[in-house]
N, C-alpha and C positions, 0 to 999 in steps of 0.2 A: 442339476441335479441337486442339490443343497437346498436349493430354495422348494423346488417339489417336495418332497421330503419334509420341509417345515411345514408347509401348506397343508400337507396330509397329516400331520401329528396336532393341526390346531382342530382340523373338520373332526378326526377322531377323539381327541379331548373335550369338544363339544358335546359329543354325541351325536354328530350330524354325517351325511353322507356329499358326496362328490363324486364326479368323472373329472377329471383333469387330463387337459392335453396342451401340448405350446407347440409354436413356431417360434422364428427368430424376436426376441424381443416381447412375447406376448405369452402370458398362460390364458386359459378358458377353461373356464368354472362351471360344469352344469349341476346346479344344485335343487332340491324341492324349493325352497324358500328363498329369495333375492334377499330380502332383509337379513336372515341368519347368515347368508356368505357374505353377504358386507361387513356385519359386523366381526367377522370372523378374521376376513381377509386383512381388515384394518388394523389385525393385532401381529399381521409377518412383516417381519425386516426384511427388506427387500422390496416390498412390493413399493411403486412410489405413487400411482395413483389407480382408481379401479371405477368401472363403470357398469350398469346393467344395462345390455345390451341387447337388441334384438337382431336375429340372423336372419339371411336371404340370400339368394343367388346373388351370383356375379352378373348379373342382367337390368340392363338399364330400365326397363320398363316395371319390373319387379322392386328397384330399388327407389323409383321415382313414388310408385304407388304407396309403399309402405313408410317411406321418408315423410309424403304428407299426412298421412294418418298420425304420423306421430306429433309432425309438427302443428296441425289444426288447432288441438286443445289448447298450447302454451302460445300461440303467436295471437294477443288479446288486438284490439283495435289500437291501430298507432304504434305496434310494437317495431324494433329494432332487430335485426338478425343477420348471422352469418354463417354460412355453410364450409365448414371444416372437412376437407375430401383428400384421402389420399390411398395412395394405390400401391401395392407390389404383386408382381405377375406381368403378363401379355395382357392387355385390352384396346379396344379400339377407340379410346380415350385416356385423354392424360388428366392428373390431377385437377388441373386449374380449369379444363375443359369441364368435367363431370360437376364441380362446385359453380361454373359459372351455367350450364343448364340446368342443374336443380335449385339456385337462385332463382332461375327464370321461373321455372316451376311452380314455386313459391309465391311468386307476385301474382302470376297467372291463375293460380287458384281461388287467391281471396283478394280480388282488385277492388272490392267495396271496404277494406280493411284500412289504407292507410297504411302497409306497409312498408319498410324503407329498408335496405340495406347498409349494414356498418361493421365494416371489417376489424375495427380498433375497439370498440366498444357496444358492441350489441347487448341487449335484453335477452335474447335468446342464442344460443349456438346450438347447431345441426351438427353432429359430426358422422362422417362417413368414411368408414375404413374397407376398403378394397383388398381383399387378402387372397388371391388367386380366386378360387370358383367362389368363396362364400364372403360376403360381406356383413359388416356386423354395424348396423346404425343406433344410437344412442344423442342423449342431451345434456347428462352431466357427469363430471368426472369428481370421484371422492377421494382425499389425498388419503394415501397411506402413510407408513410410519416410515417409509425410506429407508439409507442405510446400507448395510450389507446383511445380508441371510447368516441368520445364527448357527454357529460353528464353524465358517471360514475363515477365522482368526484365535483360535484356539481357546483355551480354559481360564478363566480368573475365578476368584472366592471374593465376593465385596462383604463387608460388614455394614449393614442396613440398620442404623439407630434412630435414623427418622428421616425426614425431607432429603436433607444434604447425600444422606449416605443412599438414599434411595433413587436420586438423580445419578450418584456417581452410577451404581449399577446398571438404569437404563442406559446411559449412554455410551457403557462398554457392551452391552447388549445391542445397541444398533450400529457398533463398529463391527461388528461378526461376532463376539465373543461369545462363550457357553460362560456363565454367571453361576455360580454356585454360591448359597446367599447363609450367612449366620446373621439372625434376626435378633436385637433385643427387644424387648416391651414396647418402646415407642415406634421402632420399627417394623414391629409386625401388621399393622394396619397398611402398610403401601406396599409390605410383600404380597400380600393375599389378596388385596383389591389390584393391585397395578401389574407387579414384574411377573408374578406367576400367569397372569393372561398373555405374557409375550412369550413367556417359554414354558410349556405344561410341565416337561420333562425335567425344569429346575432342580436340584436339590438344595433342599432348605435347612437347616439348624436352627433351634434355637438355644440362646446365650444369656447368662445372667451377665448385666454390665462390668462387673469387677472383670469377667473372666474371657470376655469379647475378643481381646486379641488373641488369648490363645486357643480359645476353638477358632478363630480365623486360621491361624497358622498349621493347627493338628486339622482340620478340611483341607487347608492347600497341599499339605503334603500327600493325604491319603488320596487326593482324587488328583495329584502330581498335576498342579494348576502352574499355570505360565507365569503368574502374576497375582497381587492382591491387590483391590479397591477399598480403598480408609475413604471416610469422611473427614479431610482434613482443611484445617483452614491454612493460610500461608503461613504463619507463624509457627504451626505445628510440623510441617513439611520434612526439616532439616532432622530433628528428631525422629521422626519417622522411617529416613533414610539409613538413620544411622542400626535402627533396631533390622530393617526388614531387606537394606541395601537395596539392589537394581529390581526388585519384586513390587515395589510399591508404586503403584497409579496415584 
């Protein structure tokens, strides 16, 4: 449920619309523009990968016909390929049988191209996900940021005074923490260009450098944060523990 809300928040922040539904282990996002949807979803922690898919009925002939239409432009003469098939639900075929049969269909469709099956290092992968009455076909996987959904691991406040501070905030966000930010002059470009893209709800305050830790302390108290994230070197850590106790990360 948290991941669902975070996906919708990102679409709202981007001024885009979508329809969202899910089953075990998958979200399905219907959007007007695939490229826009991919850009948005690449900013949602908890998404490990995403693909632009074509949807057909879980019928053997329908799957074959659409898969060949997708594969044709990608399978140049001499290409190697693999069919990666998975299924859930009751069907008159196993995943292995479907992959074997579809691989044979591809070879039969273009006997003059010199195609070959390579399950280890193919130049083209054809993915077939049979999930109940619907089947999803795709050829590419785009990496997401992974991690845990924002908001499942509490609230922190991060001091972002440059690249190190931005990295610390990013890694805590990836760990599932909502991250309010105190940004100094050198840290502001990282906040506006990167961190706000991953959490459009993030609270951001600006602070002059001499008062930065005081601003972090005040924001941590007002937001009842579980911890603070400071851009420390190893040598700085002992002193920070004396000032902050167990709240410093």
